[in-house]
N, C-alpha and C positions, 0 to 999 in steps of 0.2 A: 504493500499500499504506499501511497505518497505520504510525505510529511504534511503538517498543517500549512506550511508556507508553500510547498509545492502544489498542494490542492488549491490554494488561493490562486497561485499564478495559472494553474491549468484551468481553473474556472474562468478566470479573466479571459484567457486565450480562447476557451470554448465559446464564450459569449461573443467575442470579436468574430469568430468564424460563422457563428450562427447569424449575426448581423450582416456579414459580407454575403452569405447565402441569401438573406432576405432581399438585399439590394439587388442581387442577381435576379 
């Protein structure tokens, strides 16, 4: 499993990917 910090960073990256997908 990821550490708390990695989970936060991954969550932010995941949100960015989702937003980019929505823009597409």
